[in-house]
N, C-alpha and C positions, 0 to 999 in steps of 0.2 A: 264429469259434469258436477258431481257432488262437491268435489274439491273446489271447482270454480265458484259454485254458489256459496260455499263457506267463506271463500276469500272476499266476495262482494259483501256479504253480511258483516264480515269482520271489519271491512273498510268503513261501512256505514256506522258501525258502533264506535269506531275510532273518531270519525268526524263528529258524531253526537257528543262524545266525551270531550273533544276539543272545544266545541261550542259551549258546553256547560262550564268548563274551566274558564273560558274567556268571559262569559257572563258573570261568573262568580267574582273574578278579579275586577270587573267593571263596576259591579254593584257594591262590592265590599267597602270601598272608600266612603260611600254614602252612609254606611252604618258604623264607620270608625268613630271611636270616642274622641271628642274634641276637648282640649284642656278648658276647664271651667274658668271663666273670667267674670268678675263682678265689678263693674266700673261705674264711675260717677262723673258727671259733667256739669259745670256751672261757670259763669263768667268770673274773671279775676276781679273786676270792679264794676259797680253799678252806682247809679245816682240815687240819692235818698228820695223815697217816695215813688220810684219807678219799679215796675214789675220785671221779674226775670224768671227763667225756667231752671229747675233743678231736676236732672234726668239720671236715673239709675238703670243700668242695662246688665242682664245676665244671659249668657249664651246657651240656654237650655230651656226646654218647655216643662221640665219636671221640677217645679218650684212650689214652695209653700212658706207660710209664716214670714212674709216680708214685713219688716219693722223699720220705721224711720227713726233716726236718732232724735234725741230731745232738743228740739229747736226752740230757743227762747228769744233770740235777737232779731228774728224776722217774722213777719206776718204771713201765715199760710193762707193764700187766697183760694187755692184750688188744688185738689189731688187727694189720693193718687189716681192718675189716669193711666190705666193699664192697656198696653197694646202688644201683640205678638207678631212674629214674622218667621216664615219657614221658606228656605230656598235651597235648590240643588244646582250647583254650577260646576260643570266638568266632572260630574259624578261625585262631587263633594257636597254633603248635606250640611247646612248650617241653619240654626234656629236661635231665636232670642226673644226675650220678654223685656219690655221697657215700662218703667214706672216714672211718671212725670208729675212734678209739682210746680205750681206757680207761687212765687214768694215776692215779698216786698220788704225793702230795708226800712227799718224804723228810724234809726238815727245814725249820724256820722260815726265812723270808726272801722276797725278791722275785726272781723268776727270769724269764728270757725264753726262750720256745720259738722257735727259729729258723724261718725260712721253709721251706716245702715247695716242691718243684718238680714239674712235670708237662708232658708234651707233649700239647697239645690242638689238633686240626685242623691238625697240622703245625707249630704254634707252641709254642715253649718259654715257659712261664709260671712265675711264682713267686707264692706267697701272701705276705701280710704276716706279720711276726713278731708274736707275742702275748705279753703280760706277765701273769703269774699270781702273786699274792701268797699265800704259804703262811702261814696263821695258826697260832699255838700252840694246843693243845687247852685246854679249860677247866681252871682250877686245881682241884685235888682238893677244897679247901674250898668253892669256888664250886659245884662239881658236886654235892657232898653236900647243901649248903643248898638248891640249886635243886631237887634230887630231892625233899627233904622238903616244900618249898613246893608243888611240882607235885602231890605226893600229897594234901596237904591241900586244894589247889584242886580236884583231881579228886573227892575225897570231897564237897566242898561242891557241886560241879556236879552230882553224882549226886542231890542232895536237892532241887534247885530248877532251874527252867528259865532264870531270868534273875536271878541273884544280883548284888549290887553290892558292890564293895570286897573280894572274896574272892581276888583275884589279887594276888600280891606286887608291890610297887613295883620289885623287882629284875627282874621278868619282862617288864615293859612300862613305859616311861616316855618323857618328852619332855625334850629339852635345848634351851635357847635360848643361842646363842653369838654373839659379835661378833668379827669378824676383827681389830678394833682397839678397845682400851678407853681409850686416851689419844690424842686427836686435837685438831686445831685447828677453829675455826669453819668451816663449809662443807666440811669434809673428809669424803669419802664413807666410810660404814661399812656393811659387809655383815652383816646380822642373819639368822641361819639358825635355823629350827626343825626339829629332827631327831628322828625316832622311833627308839627302840631296843626290840626285842621278841624273845623266844624263842618266842612263841605265834603264833597265826594272827590277826593284826590286820587287819581288813577295812575299817574306816571310822574317820575322824577328823572331828569336827564342832566348830566353835568360831568365835568372833568375835575379830578383832584389835582391841584398843582404840585410841583416838586417842592418839598420842604427843605430849606437850607438849614444845615446844622443838625438834622435829625436822620437817624436810620429808621425807616418806616416799613411796617408790614401790616397788611390788611387782615382783619379777623373775618373768618368765614361765617357768614350769617345764612339762615335758611332761605331757600329760593322763594318759598311761599310765606312772605311776611304777613303778619296779622296785626291789625290795629288794636290798641288797648286804651281804655279810658284813663284819663289823668286830669286832676284838678290843678289848674295853673293860673295864677293871678286872677282868681275870682271866677274863672270859667272852666267848664268841662270840655276837654278836647279829646279827639281820637288821636292817639300818638303812635308813631312808628319809628323804631330804630332803623335808620336807612343804611348807614355805613359806620364801621368802627375800625380804628387803626391803633396799633401799638407803636409808640414812638420811643426811641432811645436817643436822647440828646448826646451829641458827639463833642460839644464844646460848652464852656461855661459862659455866663452872661445872660442878657435878656434876649430870648429868642421869641419870634413872632410866628404864629400860624395865621397866614393871611385869610382874608375873607374869600369865600367860595360862592359862586353863583350857580344855582340850579334852575332849570326850567320845569315848572310843574304844569300838569294837565289836569283840569278840573271839569267835571261834568255838572252842568246846571240845566234845570228844566226850562224849556222855551214855551211860555204860555200862549204865544201867538200862533202856534201850529194847530191846524185843524185836526181833531182826533179822527175824523172820517178819512182825511187825506193820509194819515199815518196807517190806518187800517187797510185801505184799498191800494195805496201806492207804496207801502213798505217804508215810509219815512221814519223819523225819530223825533221824539219830543224833547230830546236833550241836545245841548250844544257843548262843544269843547272850548274851554277858555284857557289860554296860555298865560301864565304868570311867572315872572322871574322872582325867585326866592334867594335872598342874599344872606349868608350867615355872618355873624359878627366876628371880628378878629379875636384871637385868643393869645394872651401873652404868658409865657412861661419863664420863670426865674430859675436859672440853672446855676447851682453852686459848684465850684470845683471840688474834687475829692480832697479830704483833709490830708495834710502833710503827714509824713512818717509812714509811707507805704512799706510794708514788710518786703524783704527780699523775695519771698515766695508768693508775691501778689501777681496773678496772671490775668488781671483785668475783669474779674467777676464782680458784678454788682447785683445784689438780690439776697436770696436765702438759699444756701446750698449745704450739701453733705457729701462726704467722700468715703469710699470703701475700696478695698483691694483684695485680690486673690492671686494665687500662683498655681501653675499647673502641677508642679512637683517640687519637692525640696531635697530629693536625692536622685542623682542621675549620673551618667558617665560622660567622659570627655567627648566633645564634638556632638553631643545630643542637645536638642533645643529645649529651652524653657520659656514659657509664656507668662508674663507678668501683666495683670490687667487692673486698671483703675476705673472706677465708675464715679463720675461727678453727677449728682442728682440735685434737683431743686427747681426753683423758678427765678428767672431774671434774664440777663443778657447772655444766655447759653451759647448763642452763635458766635459771640465775640470773645469768648474765653480762650486764651492761648493754651497750648498743650504743655502740661508740667513736664519738667525734665527729671530724669532718674540718674543717679550716680552709680552706674554699674562698676564692678571691679575692672581693673585694667586688663586682665587676661580674658575678658569677655568680648566676643564680637557681637555688636548690637546693631540691629536694623532699624530703619525709620519706623516710628510708631504708626499703627493703623488706628484711625479715629472713626468712630461710628456715632452719628448723631441720631438720637431717638427722642426728639422733643417735638411738641406741637405748640402752636401759637394760642395762648389763652389771654384773657383780658388782663391778667397780671403780668404778662411777659411770656417768654418761652419756657414751657414747663415740660419736664421729662428728665432725660439723662444723656450724658456724653460718655461713651465707652472708649477708653484708650488702651491699646494692647501693644506691649513691647515684646519683641522676639529677640532672645539673646542666646548665644552659644558659648559655653565655657570651653577653652582650648586646653586647659591643664587641670590635672587632679588637685584636689585640696578642699579646704573648707572656706567658704566665702560668705560675706554678709552684704545683702542688698539693703541699704539704709532706708528708713522710713521717708516718705515723701511728704513735704509740707505744702498745704494749699491754703492760701490766704485770699479773702474776698471782703468786699465792703458790704456790711449788713445794713440794708435800708431801714430795718426796724429799730435797731439800737443805735444807728448812725455812727458806727465805728467799725474798724477792721477786726476780723476774726480769723484765726489760724486753726486749721484742722490738720491732723496728722494721721497717716496710715500705719500699718504694722510693719516693722522691719522683718526681713526673712533671712534665715541662715540656710545656705545651700551646701550640701555635701556632694562633691564631685569625685566619683570613683574613677580609677584608671580604666581605660577602655581596653579591648582585646587587641593584642599585637603591638602593644606600646611599652613592653617591659624593658627593652633595651633602647637607650637613647644616647646620642652623642652630645656631650656637654663639656665645656671647659670653663675656666674662670673668666674667659674673655668673651663669652657668648651669652646673650640675653635669652630669656625664656622663649621669646618669639622666634629666635634663630635656631631652636632645637629641631632636629630632624630625626625621624624614627628609622632605625635600621630595618631593612626588609621592605620598606616602602619607597624610600627616596634614593638609596644607594644600592647598586647592583654590582656583582662581581664581573671582572673583565673576562670575556670569552676569547681564548687564544685561537688564532687561525693557523692551523698546522699545515695548510696547503702550501707547496713550494712556489717560489717566485718564478715567473716565466719571462723570457726576454722577447721584446717586440721587434719586428723587422723594420717598421717605418716609424718616423718620429713626428710628433705633433708640432714641435717648434718649427716655424718657417712655412708651415703648410697653409693652404687656403682657409681651412677652418680656423687656424690660428689668427689670421688677419681679420676674418669676419667676426671673430670673437671680440675684437676691439672696435671695428668700424660700425657694426650694427648698434651697439649701446651708445656710441657717440652720436649717430644720426638720431636715435630715439631721444637722446638728451636734448639735442638742438630743437627738435620738433616740440617737445614738451615745454622748453623754455619760451619758444615763440608764442605758443598757445597761452601759457601762463601769464606772460607779459601783456598779452591782449586782454585777458580777463582782468588783470590788475588795473589796466587803464579804464576798462568799463566800470569796474566796481568802485573806482575812485570817485565817480559821479554818483553819489548816494541817491540823489533825487531820480536820476535816470534808472537806477536799479529798482527803486521802489515802484516807479511808473511801469516798468516791464512786468514786475511780479505782482502788481495790484490785483489783477484778475485771479491769479492762482491763489493768493492769500484769501481773497473774498470767497472763492469757491471752497477752500478748505474750511472756512468758518461756517459757511452755509451747510456744508456736509455735517459739521458738528451740530448745527441747529436742527437738521433733519433728524438726527439720532435722538436729540432731546425731545423733539416733537413726538416721535414714536414711543418714547418713554413717558409721555404725558407730563413732562416737566415744563409747564407753560411759562412760568416766570423766567427760568434759565433760557428757554427758547427765544423769548423776545429780547433778552439781553444780548444773546449771541447774534441775532439778526441785526440789531442796532450796531454791534461792533463791526459786523461785516459791511454795513452800509457806510458808516462813518469812516472806517479804515480804508475802504476802497476809494472814496472821494479824497481822503487825505493823501494817499499814495499816488493816485492817478493824476490829481491836480496839483501835487507838490505844495499842499497847504499844511503848515505845522498844526499839530493837534491843538495847541493853545489858541489858535486863531480860527478853529473850525466853527462855523455857524451856518445856518440855512441861507443867510444873505450872501456870505462869501462863496458858498458852493454854487448858488444860483448864478451869481455874477461870473464865476469862472466857467461854468458850463455854457452860459450864453456866449462867452468869448470863444469857446471851442466849437461854436455853431451847433450845439446840441438843441434838438427840437424843444420848443417851449412846453409842449404837452408832456414830454418826458421829464422835464424839470419839475413841472407841477405834480406829476405822479410821484416823483421821488420825494418831494417835500411832504406830500400827503401820506406816503408810506411811513416816513419817519414819525409823523404825528400819530398815525394809527398804531404803530408799535409802542410808542410811549404811552398812549391812552390804554391800550390793551394790557400793558404790563401792570397797571394799577387797577383797572376795572375790566377784567376779561369777560365778565358776564354781561356788561353793558355794551361791549363792542359788538358790532354786527359782523365782523370778520372772523373766520376760523384760522387756526394756525396754518392749515394747508394753504389757505388763500394768501396769507402773509408770505409764506415760503415761496410759492410760485411767482407771486408778484415781484419779490426781491430778485429772483433769478432772471425774470424777464427784463427788469429795469437795468440790471448790471450788463446783460447782453446788449441791450440797446445803446447804453452809454459806451460800451466797449467798441461797438461798431462805429459810433459817431466820433469818438476821440481817437486820433491817430498819433 
């Protein structure tokens, strides 16, 4: 019984110890030291004479000696107003103290608010300085015209809930601008679509058209876009960079970026709504107004690249550098060596061809491996292209891999520049088991064979010959030996001639294989979807859809169009709903390829819809 009592007490102590450890590790994060941060917040731009807030935040409660920088270009209307906050979320304790000032800009210009200082947890810290641009107020003429337009717009909004075209073009508009309008072929151009508004613009919807003569890639912008103040033609607008594209012109001449129409949604207050009705019935005092916003055309003058391209020009336009390295400079026969080139810089990285290397004739060279490590920036594709050559020397000796020259067109100096890498000398030693070689004056190095590996001694069979009682000649097996191959040959010839006759009709072959080819492309699209390569996914789905209709309906690629496809499908008695769904899917894919975030469909929806449509058309077309 004593032993049993000891066991029970021991278990109770173990449980208590376990609970204490659990509580300790639960409470410990709440007391963990958090990295000190002293931050400052202020608007990028303000209007002269208007008030704005300057906020300093430190993430600790143990502070003293907060000092504001010497501010001379702004009026300090209020501050500092101090507030503190402490919270514990998921066992993590956080605290902060905020110092708030209210300032006012005195005169137009760009000014810097110097850093503030504070002592936090015994450490002296400084915030960053912040730059604020003070904009001039609206011109008197602009203000009066804006006021009259706003009054007319308000009166119009009072009469209807969703008017169209009643908002002035000066109150909300879009501008398309290019950072350069005179460029060379393949030189990067930044195309920006920017919204200007004095109203509450909440949505923009529209489709970017295909640009002829340009290779186009969209710049990734933040999902949560923020409006910024900007003074434009005498008025202060809230501006927003809506979309940006990097364009690479593929031909010389005058190229045009066409006008684009977006549909904007604007919220305006409806003064005819009863506030009591809003309170008790859950209505809204705002109405949505739809307005079409049309951007102006942009013309780009593209000059051809100057004459006299170097032989080592591989299509690069921008600013680049090149470096190289080699895995080893001493090795044995039949061992591999890796030669790597790195092209770095900014420009049309994606369109640069792979430089060629002149390896010695005795080297076996494999196709180069190219790895693209660049990102789309506003100045073009920035990063590097890594090119690796794998080569195997087959004979001993000393060899030289010459330097590689890389020429490109420099958009800054407007001339071709040639870069060169380092040449490498390789010492190839004889490998094991290759001391004895068979060579004559009539045999090249490639025909040499090593004794002990390719030539073996003849093994003599010392067993005596034995006489057979029966003979193979004239027997049944003898005749079957001739008859069976002849029959097989005739059968193969008949089948082959039938296949040749069928394959002679190319259109018929394509029609039969249309579904298999489309399924293969959709399978590739599915793998791209799983790898989250959305742009390549949409391209592959479009290839599957266009290719299927071209093969199935025997329409040449040069004559493919939605109208031709619709006409042929109707002639094949395909249901009109299937035809409409097919055209809509093509439009959705093309739209999602350029504006994936604006599309309402996921890649999974596109993939499943494409499979269903092809199955339906396959059932309808015989």
